[in-house]
N, C-alpha and C positions, 0 to 999 in steps of 0.2 A: 816489233819497233816501241819503245818504252813511252807511253803517252806522258804529255807535259802535265805538270800538276803544279799545286801554289807551293812555294817555299816561302817560311818565315823565318829566318834562322833567329838563335837565340844570340835572346836572349839571352830569357830568361828569361823572364819572364821575362825575361823573364822576358822569355818570358816573360816564357810572353815575349814576346819582342819586348824584353826588359819587366822588371821587376820593381816596386819602391822600394825608396829610402829606408823608411822604419827605421831610421835612428843608427842601423849599424848592428851587429854583434855588441858594439858598445852602445847598446839600447835594447839589446837582447834578440837582434834577428839578423843583421847582413842584409846581402842582396834579396835572398830569395824568400816568396812566400809560398807555401806548401800547396804543391798541385795547381799552380800556376805558372810554372816553366814548360811541361811539356806542350805541344800543339799539334796540329793535324798535319799531316805529311813531313814531320820535322826530320825524317831521316830521306829526304828526297829534295834534290837540287836538280831543279828541272833541265830537260835536255835542251830545250828551245832557249835562245836568247830572248832579253826584254827586262821589263821593269815590272818589280811586285811593289805595291803599296798597302801598307797595313794600319789600322787604326785600332789599339787596344785601349779597355778603359776597366782598370780594377777598381773595385772598395773593399776595405779591409778593416774590420773591427776587431779587436784584440784587446787582451788584458794580460797582465802577469800580477795578479794580487797576492795576498796572505803575508806581506811583507817583505817577500823575496828581494833582494839588491838586484840592482840591476845597473850597469856602467851607462852615464848618459854625460855628456859634453865634459868630462874630466871629474864628474861626481859620481856619488853613489847614490841612486834614487830608490823609491820602494812604491808599489802601489801604481804600477804604472799603467795607463789606459789609454789607448791610442785609435784613431780613426783616419783611415788614409784613403784619398781618392787619388787615382794615377792614371794619366791618360797619354800615351805614346804613339807619335806618330814615325812610323818606320819605312824607310826607303830601302829598298834591294836591286842591286844589277845583277842579272843573270848573264855572264859572259859567253860569246860565242866560240866554243870552243870545239867546234864541229863533230863528227861523229864518233862514237868511243863510248865506254862504260863511265869515262869521268867527265863529270861537269862542275862548275865554277860560280861561284857568287860574290858579292862584297855587300854591305849594309851598312847603313848608321840610322838611329835613332834618337829623334828631339821629343823628351817628356816634360809636362807640367805636371806638379802633384800640390794637392791641398793635404795638409797635416793638423789635425789637432791632438793635442798631447796634454795629459795630465798626470802628473809625477810627485812625488813628495820627496824634497832633497835633503839628503843626509848627511854628505860630507865627501870625502877627505877634506874640502877647503872650512870645514867649521860650519857652515850655514845649514841652517834646518828650517824649512818652510815649506808648506804645500804651493805648488804652483800650475799654470796653465799657459800654453802657448798655442797660437792658429796662425797659418800663414799659406798663401798660394804663391808658388816660385817653380822657377823652373830646376829641372833634377839634374843630375848626370847623365851626358850624352853615352849611347851605347853604341860603339864601331866595331864592326866584324868585319877587319881588312880581308880574310879569305875564309868560304867554305864552300869546302870539298865533299863532291856527292859520288858514291860508286853504285850504278845499277848491277844488282845479280842478275835479274830478269825482269819481265814486266810488274812483278807484284811484290819482290823484296828489294830493298833500298837499304843504303848507310851512308851516314854525312857525319864530317868530322868539321867542326869550325875554333875559333878563337874568338868570342865573342871580348870586348875590353871597355868597362866603365870608365869614363876620361872624367877627372873631376871640373866640371862645368858648370854644375850645379849651386844654387845659393847655400853658403854656408856660415855661421857665424857662432862661435863657441860660447857668447852669452846669449842664447836663444836654444830652445829645444826644439821649435819645428822648423828643423833642416831639412828642406827638400834633397839638399847635394850630402856626400860622405866625407868629402875633401881626401878622397885616398882612390889611387887607382886600384882595379879589382880585374885580375887576369882570370878567363873563365873557359879552359879547353874543355869541349862538348862533343861528345859522341851521340848519335842517335841512329835506331833502327826503327824501321818502317814496313810493315807487311800489309799489302792493299788484298782484302779480298775479293775484287773485282764485282762486289755488288754494292757498292757506295760505302763501306765500312772498312775498317782498318785497326790493326794494333803497332800501337808506338812504344819504344821504351827509351828513353832519355837520360843520362848522366851526366854530372859536370862535377869540376873539381874548383873552386873559388879560391885565388889567392890575393891576398889585400895588403897592400902597401900601407907604410904608417901616416895616420892622423896626426902631423905634427902640430896641429894646433892644441891637441890634448894629450900627444905624447901615447896615444893608443894604436895598438895595432889587432883588427881583428884574425884569429887562428883560421885554417883553412876550414873550408866547409863543402861538404861531398852532399850532391842531390840523387836521388833517383826516384824517375817518377815514367809513370806509364797513364796510355789513353788507349781506350778500346770504345768502338763504335761500330754499330750494326745500323745497315743502310734501309730505309723502307720504301725507297722509290721516290722518286719525283725530285731528287736532289736532298731529299731530308735523311738525316743519321741522329740516332743517340747513344748514350753509353755512360761510361765512368772515366774519370781522372782522378788518379791517385798520387800521392807524393809522400818521399821521404827523407828529410833532411835531417843530417847528423855532422856536427861542428867534429873535427878529426884529430886539432891541435888545439892547445890554450891560448886565448888572447894574452898581449901582453902588454906592459904598462904598470903603472902603481895602483891605478884603481883597479884594474883586472888582476893583481896581484891580491889585493885585498878580498876579492869573492872567488879564490883559488881556480883562476884561470877562465871561468865563467863560460864553458863548454855548454850548449844547448845543441838537443833536438826536437822534431816534432812529426806528426803523420797524421796525415788527413785524406779522405778521398768524399767525392760526391758527384753528382750528376751531370751530363752534359748535352747539350742537344745543338745543333747545327743543320746548316742547309747549303749546298754547292750545286753553281750552274752557269749559265750565260747571262751577263749585264751587259746590254749593247755590245761594244767591242771586247770586252774584257770578259776573262773568268773568274767569279767571285764567290766569295763564301762568306758566312754569316754563324756565327757560334756565341752560345753562352755557357756559364757553367756556374757551379755553386761548390764550393770546397770547405765544409767544415774540418777544422782542426781537431786532433785529440792526441792524448798521450805526451805532451809537452813540456819539455825540462829546458829551464832558463831561456825561454822564449815566450812571448805574448801568446796567449792560445785565445783563438776567435774562428772567425769565417771570411774567406776572400769569394768574392762575386767578380765574374768578370764576363765582357761584351767583347767581339773581335768580329771586325769588317776588313775582309783583304780584297783588292782589286789586282788582277794578274795580266799585264799586257805583253804577251807574244806574238 
C-alpha cells in the first residue's frame, strides 16, 4: 500500500508553492527563481484525502550590471538591482478518490511580497534618471485547479498539474516595485519522485510557462522552460539533507516595442545549492520543515544572485 505523503503542488515556486514576481521577463526574470520551484515529494499526490497547508518564504537578492538593458514598466533600464522577500500561504485539498493508482488535488496560494528595486531608466519614452522604489503588497494568487498523481509502486510516483497565476496582485505601471505582474500565467507541470525508503528522495520537475500580455505596457513575456532537481539523503530521526538545482531557459522572444529594442530579450540561468529538512509527526499532523540556499551562475538577460527559502508544511489526513 502506498504511504501518505506531503504534497505541495506548483507552484512554482513556486514554487515553490509560488515564486516572486520579480518584475517579469519584463524586468529580466518572469515567475521562476532558479532552484526554488522543485519541492519534496513533488511527484506524489497523497492517496489519503485531507488538507495540506504550507507556508513558504523566499529571500532573493540579485542584480543585472554592466549597463545591460532590461525592459521594465514600458521602459528600458540598466544596472538593475533587486531585493525581494516573498511569502506564500498555500492551501491544498486532496480529494477522496478511493483506492487505485490515481489521486487528485486542488490548491490555492495567497502571497505577500516586499520589493526593493534600483534601476537607471534610459528610454524609450525619453526619460533618463536613476530611480529606486520599494513596497510591500499582495502578489498574484496561484490557483491549481487540478493536480493528478499516479503511483507506479510505493517508491515511484508521477504528478501532472496546471498551476495558474491570476493577476490579483498590486500593479502600477508608474511604479518599479510591483508585486503583481498584470498577466495570467499558465504553467503545465510534470514531476517525478523516487523515494528511497530511508527518508531520502530524488525528484525531477519540469514546466512550461505561458504568459498573457501585460496590457498596461503592451508587453508579453516569452515562453519559459524550467527543469529542476532535488536529491536528499536521510540521516534518521526525520532529518535529511542534499542538493537542489535548477535550469531556466526562455524559449521564445518577448513581444512588444520595448522587447523589440532588446532583440527579444531571451534569458536563462543555472543554479545549485544545499537543502536541509526534517519530517515527522506534530500533534495530529504530518509536518515537514526545510531550508535551502541556491546561488545562481551562468545567467543571461536575467539578474544573477542568491535565493534562500524556508518552508513549513502541515498535512491533515
